[in-house]
Backbone atoms as SQL, in Angstrom:
CREATE TABLE atoms (id INTEGER PRIMARY KEY, chain TEXT, resi INTEGER, resn TEXT, atom TEXT, x REAL, y REAL, z REAL);
INSERT INTO atoms VALUES
  (1, 'A', 1, 'MET', 'N', -65.157, 34.728, -117.696),
  (2, 'A', 1, 'MET', 'CA', -65.398, 33.624, -116.797),
  (3, 'A', 1, 'MET', 'C', -64.068, 33.179, -116.187),
  (4, 'A', 2, 'ALA', 'N', -64.086, 32.946, -114.897),
  (5, 'A', 2, 'ALA', 'CA', -62.878, 32.505, -114.197),
  (6, 'A', 2, 'ALA', 'C', -62.642, 31.013, -114.443),
  (7, 'A', 3, 'PHE', 'N', -61.402, 30.621, -114.314),
  (8, 'A', 3, 'PHE', 'CA', -61.050, 29.210, -114.447),
  (9, 'A', 3, 'PHE', 'C', -60.274, 28.802, -113.209),
  (10, 'A', 4, 'ILE', 'N', -60.686, 27.734, -112.598),
  (11, 'A', 4, 'ILE', 'CA', -60.001, 27.210, -111.411),
  (12, 'A', 4, 'ILE', 'C', -59.492, 25.816, -111.769),
  (13, 'A', 5, 'ALA', 'N', -58.204, 25.616, -111.641),
  (14, 'A', 5, 'ALA', 'CA', -57.623, 24.300, -111.911),
  (15, 'A', 5, 'ALA', 'C', -58.116, 23.310, -110.848),
  (16, 'A', 6, 'GLU', 'N', -58.596, 22.181, -111.298),
  (17, 'A', 6, 'GLU', 'CA', -59.119, 21.157, -110.394),
  (18, 'A', 6, 'GLU', 'C', -58.232, 19.922, -110.421),
  (19, 'A', 7, 'THR', 'N', -58.103, 19.292, -109.270),
  (20, 'A', 7, 'THR', 'CA', -57.437, 17.993, -109.190),
  (21, 'A', 7, 'THR', 'C', -58.526, 16.968, -108.910),
  (22, 'A', 8, 'PRO', 'N', -58.786, 16.059, -109.849),
  (23, 'A', 8, 'PRO', 'CA', -59.837, 15.061, -109.627),
  (24, 'A', 8, 'PRO', 'C', -59.426, 14.063, -108.539),
  (25, 'A', 9, 'PRO', 'N', -60.406, 13.426, -107.922),
  (26, 'A', 9, 'PRO', 'CA', -60.104, 12.471, -106.850),
  (27, 'A', 9, 'PRO', 'C', -59.095, 11.394, -107.257),
  (28, 'A', 10, 'ALA', 'N', -59.150, 10.924, -108.485),
  (29, 'A', 10, 'ALA', 'CA', -58.252, 9.848, -108.928),
  (30, 'A', 10, 'ALA', 'C', -56.787, 10.285, -108.928),
  (31, 'A', 11, 'ARG', 'N', -56.519, 11.591, -109.025),
  (32, 'A', 11, 'ARG', 'CA', -55.140, 12.090, -109.056),
  (33, 'A', 11, 'ARG', 'C', -54.714, 12.727, -107.737),
  (34, 'A', 12, 'ALA', 'N', -55.596, 12.730, -106.752),
  (35, 'A', 12, 'ALA', 'CA', -55.301, 13.373, -105.469),
  (36, 'A', 12, 'ALA', 'C', -54.282, 12.567, -104.676),
  (37, 'A', 13, 'GLN', 'N', -53.464, 13.295, -103.916),
  (38, 'A', 13, 'GLN', 'CA', -52.473, 12.671, -103.044),
  (39, 'A', 13, 'GLN', 'C', -52.465, 13.394, -101.707),
  (40, 'A', 14, 'GLY', 'N', -51.943, 12.729, -100.703),
  (41, 'A', 14, 'GLY', 'CA', -51.738, 13.335, -99.395),
  (42, 'A', 14, 'GLY', 'C', -52.999, 13.922, -98.773),
  (43, 'A', 15, 'GLU', 'N', -52.883, 15.177, -98.331),
  (44, 'A', 15, 'GLU', 'CA', -53.985, 15.844, -97.636),
  (45, 'A', 15, 'GLU', 'C', -55.239, 15.943, -98.510),
  (46, 'A', 16, 'LEU', 'N', -55.052, 16.198, -99.802),
  (47, 'A', 16, 'LEU', 'CA', -56.203, 16.294, -100.702),
  (48, 'A', 16, 'LEU', 'C', -56.914, 14.951, -100.817),
  (49, 'A', 17, 'LYS', 'N', -56.167, 13.876, -100.897),
  (50, 'A', 17, 'LYS', 'CA', -56.771, 12.539, -100.971),
  (51, 'A', 17, 'LYS', 'C', -57.596, 12.261, -99.719),
  (52, 'A', 18, 'GLN', 'N', -57.073, 12.658, -98.567),
  (53, 'A', 18, 'GLN', 'CA', -57.812, 12.490, -97.313),
  (54, 'A', 18, 'GLN', 'C', -59.069, 13.348, -97.295),
  (55, 'A', 19, 'ALA', 'N', -58.966, 14.564, -97.835),
  (56, 'A', 19, 'ALA', 'CA', -60.131, 15.456, -97.885),
  (57, 'A', 19, 'ALA', 'C', -61.223, 14.860, -98.778),
  (58, 'A', 20, 'TYR', 'N', -60.834, 14.354, -99.946),
  (59, 'A', 20, 'TYR', 'CA', -61.814, 13.715, -100.834),
  (60, 'A', 20, 'TYR', 'C', -62.465, 12.517, -100.145),
  (61, 'A', 21, 'ALA', 'N', -61.687, 11.734, -99.410),
  (62, 'A', 21, 'ALA', 'CA', -62.245, 10.576, -98.695),
  (63, 'A', 21, 'ALA', 'C', -63.258, 11.037, -97.657),
  (64, 'A', 22, 'MET', 'N', -62.963, 12.128, -96.956),
  (65, 'A', 22, 'MET', 'CA', -63.890, 12.673, -95.964),
  (66, 'A', 22, 'MET', 'C', -65.183, 13.132, -96.630),
  (67, 'A', 23, 'VAL', 'N', -65.051, 13.765, -97.798),
  (68, 'A', 23, 'VAL', 'CA', -66.226, 14.226, -98.537),
  (69, 'A', 23, 'VAL', 'C', -67.085, 13.032, -98.933),
  (70, 'A', 24, 'GLU', 'N', -66.480, 11.978, -99.457),
  (71, 'A', 24, 'GLU', 'CA', -67.234, 10.794, -99.886),
  (72, 'A', 24, 'GLU', 'C', -67.938, 10.110, -98.717),
  (73, 'A', 25, 'ARG', 'N', -67.269, 10.065, -97.562),
  (74, 'A', 25, 'ARG', 'CA', -67.904, 9.461, -96.380),
  (75, 'A', 25, 'ARG', 'C', -69.117, 10.276, -95.954),
  (76, 'A', 26, 'SER', 'N', -69.026, 11.580, -96.085),
  (77, 'A', 26, 'SER', 'CA', -70.092, 12.469, -95.632),
  (78, 'A', 26, 'SER', 'C', -71.227, 12.572, -96.645),
  (79, 'A', 27, 'VAL', 'N', -70.867, 12.796, -97.910),
  (80, 'A', 27, 'VAL', 'CA', -71.866, 13.015, -98.965),
  (81, 'A', 27, 'VAL', 'C', -71.457, 12.184, -100.176),
  (82, 'A', 28, 'ALA', 'N', -71.937, 10.975, -100.255),
  (83, 'A', 28, 'ALA', 'CA', -71.556, 10.082, -101.354),
  (84, 'A', 28, 'ALA', 'C', -71.851, 10.723, -102.704),
  (85, 'A', 29, 'GLY', 'N', -70.865, 10.693, -103.582),
  (86, 'A', 29, 'GLY', 'CA', -71.025, 11.251, -104.914),
  (87, 'A', 29, 'GLY', 'C', -70.676, 12.719, -105.039),
  (88, 'A', 30, 'ALA', 'N', -70.457, 13.395, -103.918),
  (89, 'A', 30, 'ALA', 'CA', -70.190, 14.840, -103.959),
  (90, 'A', 30, 'ALA', 'C', -68.860, 15.173, -104.625),
  (91, 'A', 31, 'THR', 'N', -67.929, 14.221, -104.639),
  (92, 'A', 31, 'THR', 'CA', -66.630, 14.518, -105.253),
  (93, 'A', 31, 'THR', 'C', -66.740, 14.668, -106.765),
  (94, 'A', 32, 'ASN', 'N', -67.891, 14.330, -107.322),
  (95, 'A', 32, 'ASN', 'CA', -68.101, 14.490, -108.759),
  (96, 'A', 32, 'ASN', 'C', -68.594, 15.889, -109.125),
  (97, 'A', 33, 'THR', 'N', -68.847, 16.734, -108.148),
  (98, 'A', 33, 'THR', 'CA', -69.365, 18.072, -108.435),
  (99, 'A', 33, 'THR', 'C', -68.223, 19.066, -108.612),
  (100, 'A', 34, 'HIS', 'N', -68.445, 20.042, -109.489),
  (101, 'A', 34, 'HIS', 'CA', -67.433, 21.085, -109.709),
  (102, 'A', 34, 'HIS', 'C', -67.218, 21.907, -108.446),
  (103, 'A', 35, 'LEU', 'N', -68.267, 22.073, -107.657),
  (104, 'A', 35, 'LEU', 'CA', -68.145, 22.847, -106.423),
  (105, 'A', 35, 'LEU', 'C', -67.084, 22.256, -105.508),
  (106, 'A', 36, 'ILE', 'N', -67.089, 20.951, -105.342),
  (107, 'A', 36, 'ILE', 'CA', -66.094, 20.286, -104.491),
  (108, 'A', 36, 'ILE', 'C', -64.729, 20.286, -105.164),
  (109, 'A', 37, 'ARG', 'N', -64.679, 19.908, -106.432),
  (110, 'A', 37, 'ARG', 'CA', -63.383, 19.838, -107.120),
  (111, 'A', 37, 'ARG', 'C', -62.721, 21.212, -107.239),
  (112, 'A', 38, 'ALA', 'N', -63.509, 22.278, -107.276),
  (113, 'A', 38, 'ALA', 'CA', -62.933, 23.626, -107.338),
  (114, 'A', 38, 'ALA', 'C', -62.156, 23.946, -106.059),
  (115, 'A', 39, 'LEU', 'N', -62.479, 23.262, -104.992),
  (116, 'A', 39, 'LEU', 'CA', -61.780, 23.470, -103.720),
  (117, 'A', 39, 'LEU', 'C', -60.557, 22.566, -103.579),
  (118, 'A', 40, 'SER', 'N', -60.189, 21.843, -104.625),
  (119, 'A', 40, 'SER', 'CA', -59.065, 20.917, -104.532),
  (120, 'A', 40, 'SER', 'C', -57.740, 21.635, -104.269),
  (121, 'A', 41, 'ALA', 'N', -57.665, 22.923, -104.563),
  (122, 'A', 41, 'ALA', 'CA', -56.446, 23.685, -104.265),
  (123, 'A', 41, 'ALA', 'C', -56.309, 23.941, -102.764),
  (124, 'A', 42, 'SER', 'N', -57.411, 23.794, -102.034),
  (125, 'A', 42, 'SER', 'CA', -57.386, 24.023, -100.594),
  (126, 'A', 42, 'SER', 'C', -58.170, 22.915, -99.882),
  (127, 'A', 43, 'PRO', 'N', -57.513, 21.800, -99.586),
  (128, 'A', 43, 'PRO', 'CA', -58.205, 20.698, -98.910),
  (129, 'A', 43, 'PRO', 'C', -58.865, 21.117, -97.592),
  (130, 'A', 44, 'ALA', 'N', -58.251, 22.044, -96.873),
  (131, 'A', 44, 'ALA', 'CA', -58.838, 22.499, -95.606),
  (132, 'A', 44, 'ALA', 'C', -60.173, 23.197, -95.852),
  (133, 'A', 45, 'ALA', 'N', -60.254, 24.019, -96.893),
  (134, 'A', 45, 'ALA', 'CA', -61.508, 24.692, -97.231),
  (135, 'A', 45, 'ALA', 'C', -62.568, 23.676, -97.648),
  (136, 'A', 46, 'MET', 'N', -62.148, 22.656, -98.392),
  (137, 'A', 46, 'MET', 'CA', -63.068, 21.595, -98.804),
  (138, 'A', 46, 'MET', 'C', -63.663, 20.910, -97.576),
  (139, 'A', 47, 'GLN', 'N', -62.817, 20.587, -96.618),
  (140, 'A', 47, 'GLN', 'CA', -63.295, 19.909, -95.415),
  (141, 'A', 47, 'GLN', 'C', -64.205, 20.818, -94.588),
  (142, 'A', 48, 'ARG', 'N', -63.885, 22.116, -94.506),
  (143, 'A', 48, 'ARG', 'CA', -64.752, 23.045, -93.769),
  (144, 'A', 48, 'ARG', 'C', -66.129, 23.153, -94.411),
  (145, 'A', 49, 'LEU', 'N', -66.176, 23.220, -95.742),
  (146, 'A', 49, 'LEU', 'CA', -67.453, 23.305, -96.443),
  (147, 'A', 49, 'LEU', 'C', -68.309, 22.077, -96.149),
  (148, 'A', 50, 'VAL', 'N', -67.710, 20.903, -96.235),
  (149, 'A', 50, 'VAL', 'CA', -68.466, 19.675, -95.997),
  (150, 'A', 50, 'VAL', 'C', -68.918, 19.601, -94.541),
  (151, 'A', 51, 'ARG', 'N', -68.080, 20.037, -93.642),
  (152, 'A', 51, 'ARG', 'CA', -68.482, 20.036, -92.218),
  (153, 'A', 51, 'ARG', 'C', -69.678, 20.964, -91.994),
  (154, 'A', 52, 'ARG', 'N', -69.682, 22.115, -92.674),
  (155, 'A', 52, 'ARG', 'CA', -70.843, 23.016, -92.569),
  (156, 'A', 52, 'ARG', 'C', -72.092, 22.349, -93.127),
  (157, 'A', 53, 'TRP', 'N', -71.948, 21.626, -94.256),
  (158, 'A', 53, 'TRP', 'CA', -73.102, 20.884, -94.790),
  (159, 'A', 53, 'TRP', 'C', -73.619, 19.903, -93.754),
  (160, 'A', 54, 'GLU', 'N', -72.696, 19.185, -93.127),
  (161, 'A', 54, 'GLU', 'CA', -73.112, 18.206, -92.120),
  (162, 'A', 54, 'GLU', 'C', -73.891, 18.883, -90.996),
  (163, 'A', 55, 'LEU', 'N', -73.383, 19.998, -90.528),
  (164, 'A', 55, 'LEU', 'CA', -74.013, 20.678, -89.393),
  (165, 'A', 55, 'LEU', 'C', -75.356, 21.308, -89.742),
  (166, 'A', 56, 'THR', 'N', -75.504, 21.774, -90.980),
  (167, 'A', 56, 'THR', 'CA', -76.747, 22.444, -91.346),
  (168, 'A', 56, 'THR', 'C', -77.781, 21.529, -91.976),
  (169, 'A', 57, 'MET', 'N', -77.351, 20.455, -92.611),
  (170, 'A', 57, 'MET', 'CA', -78.304, 19.626, -93.347),
  (171, 'A', 57, 'MET', 'C', -78.585, 18.265, -92.726),
  (172, 'A', 58, 'TRP', 'N', -77.706, 17.751, -91.908),
  (173, 'A', 58, 'TRP', 'CA', -77.906, 16.383, -91.431),
  (174, 'A', 58, 'TRP', 'C', -78.015, 16.247, -89.921),
  (175, 'A', 59, 'VAL', 'N', -77.906, 17.327, -89.188),
  (176, 'A', 59, 'VAL', 'CA', -77.957, 17.270, -87.729),
  (177, 'A', 59, 'VAL', 'C', -79.140, 18.110, -87.253),
  (178, 'A', 60, 'GLY', 'N', -79.849, 17.626, -86.270),
  (179, 'A', 60, 'GLY', 'CA', -80.937, 18.409, -85.691),
  (180, 'A', 60, 'GLY', 'C', -82.284, 17.738, -85.841),
  (181, 'A', 61, 'ASP', 'N', -83.314, 18.425, -85.341),
  (182, 'A', 61, 'ASP', 'CA', -84.657, 17.859, -85.289),
  (183, 'A', 61, 'ASP', 'C', -85.529, 18.217, -86.494),
  (184, 'A', 62, 'VAL', 'N', -85.146, 19.233, -87.258),
  (185, 'A', 62, 'VAL', 'CA', -85.952, 19.627, -88.420),
  (186, 'A', 62, 'VAL', 'C', -85.797, 18.565, -89.504),
  (187, 'A', 63, 'PRO', 'N', -86.909, 18.092, -90.063),
  (188, 'A', 63, 'PRO', 'CA', -86.821, 17.067, -91.111),
  (189, 'A', 63, 'PRO', 'C', -85.961, 17.539, -92.284),
  (190, 'A', 64, 'ARG', 'N', -85.219, 16.602, -92.860),
  (191, 'A', 64, 'ARG', 'CA', -84.306, 16.956, -93.944),
  (192, 'A', 64, 'ARG', 'C', -85.039, 17.599, -95.121),
  (193, 'A', 65, 'ALA', 'N', -86.229, 17.137, -95.430),
  (194, 'A', 65, 'ALA', 'CA', -86.986, 17.706, -96.546),
  (195, 'A', 65, 'ALA', 'C', -87.229, 19.200, -96.338),
  (196, 'A', 66, 'GLU', 'N', -87.520, 19.597, -95.111),
  (197, 'A', 66, 'GLU', 'CA', -87.740, 21.022, -94.818),
  (198, 'A', 66, 'GLU', 'C', -86.444, 21.815, -94.950),
  (199, 'A', 67, 'ARG', 'N', -85.334, 21.230, -94.516),
  (200, 'A', 67, 'ARG', 'CA', -84.045, 21.919, -94.657),
  (201, 'A', 67, 'ARG', 'C', -83.677, 22.075, -96.127),
  (202, 'A', 68, 'GLU', 'N', -83.907, 21.032, -96.916),
  (203, 'A', 68, 'GLU', 'CA', -83.620, 21.098, -98.353),
  (204, 'A', 68, 'GLU', 'C', -84.482, 22.167, -99.021),
  (205, 'A', 69, 'LEU', 'N', -85.752, 22.251, -98.609),
  (206, 'A', 69, 'LEU', 'CA', -86.649, 23.258, -99.166),
  (207, 'A', 69, 'LEU', 'C', -86.159, 24.664, -98.822),
  (208, 'A', 70, 'ALA', 'N', -85.759, 24.871, -97.578),
  (209, 'A', 70, 'ALA', 'CA', -85.243, 26.185, -97.169),
  (210, 'A', 70, 'ALA', 'C', -83.967, 26.534, -97.936),
  (211, 'A', 71, 'ALA', 'N', -83.086, 25.555, -98.123),
  (212, 'A', 71, 'ALA', 'CA', -81.843, 25.797, -98.863),
  (213, 'A', 71, 'ALA', 'C', -82.132, 26.108, -100.324),
  (214, 'A', 72, 'SER', 'N', -83.070, 25.384, -100.921),
  (215, 'A', 72, 'SER', 'CA', -83.424, 25.617, -102.321),
  (216, 'A', 72, 'SER', 'C', -84.050, 26.984, -102.511),
  (217, 'A', 73, 'LEU', 'N', -84.936, 27.366, -101.614),
  (218, 'A', 73, 'LEU', 'CA', -85.568, 28.679, -101.699),
  (219, 'A', 73, 'LEU', 'C', -84.534, 29.787, -101.542),
  (220, 'A', 74, 'THR', 'N', -83.633, 29.634, -100.590),
  (221, 'A', 74, 'THR', 'CA', -82.580, 30.627, -100.386),
  (222, 'A', 74, 'THR', 'C', -81.713, 30.752, -101.632),
  (223, 'A', 75, 'SER', 'N', -81.326, 29.630, -102.214),
  (224, 'A', 75, 'SER', 'CA', -80.515, 29.656, -103.435),
  (225, 'A', 75, 'SER', 'C', -81.255, 30.354, -104.567),
  (226, 'A', 76, 'ARG', 'N', -82.520, 30.050, -104.695),
  (227, 'A', 76, 'ARG', 'CA', -83.321, 30.681, -105.759),
  (228, 'A', 76, 'ARG', 'C', -83.402, 32.194, -105.561),
  (229, 'A', 77, 'LEU', 'N', -83.672, 32.601, -104.335),
  (230, 'A', 77, 'LEU', 'CA', -83.788, 34.038, -104.049),
  (231, 'A', 77, 'LEU', 'C', -82.477, 34.776, -104.293),
  (232, 'A', 78, 'LEU', 'N', -81.352, 34.085, -104.054),
  (233, 'A', 78, 'LEU', 'CA', -80.046, 34.700, -104.222),
  (234, 'A', 78, 'LEU', 'C', -79.466, 34.497, -105.643),
  (235, 'A', 79, 'GLY', 'N', -80.202, 33.756, -106.476),
  (236, 'A', 79, 'GLY', 'CA', -79.737, 33.521, -107.841),
  (237, 'A', 79, 'GLY', 'C', -78.559, 32.561, -107.927),
  (238, 'A', 80, 'CYS', 'N', -78.466, 31.650, -106.963),
  (239, 'A', 80, 'CYS', 'CA', -77.354, 30.692, -106.905),
  (240, 'A', 80, 'CYS', 'C', -77.798, 29.356, -107.493),
  (241, 'A', 81, 'SER', 'N', -77.045, 28.832, -108.448),
  (242, 'A', 81, 'SER', 'CA', -77.422, 27.560, -109.073),
  (243, 'A', 81, 'SER', 'C', -77.132, 26.349, -108.194),
  (244, 'A', 82, 'TYR', 'N', -76.363, 26.516, -107.124),
  (245, 'A', 82, 'TYR', 'CA', -76.086, 25.389, -106.233),
  (246, 'A', 82, 'TYR', 'C', -77.113, 25.318, -105.132);
């Protein structure tokens, strides 16, 4: 199993602190997930991931419940726990 060093939001500084703030504004509580904290080594990657979430899950005419269902089904089919 791989290990990725994480910097928690409480210890973040500079660009990482700004990235965590952007994540919290976009998806409240997301900074508590390992998926987000694993990206703490690359604040730019963290911000890109959250921006993709915004574009795919919160923008557009398709109801959010349908988007969540499609995302869950895709994750299940691909064997992804996220």
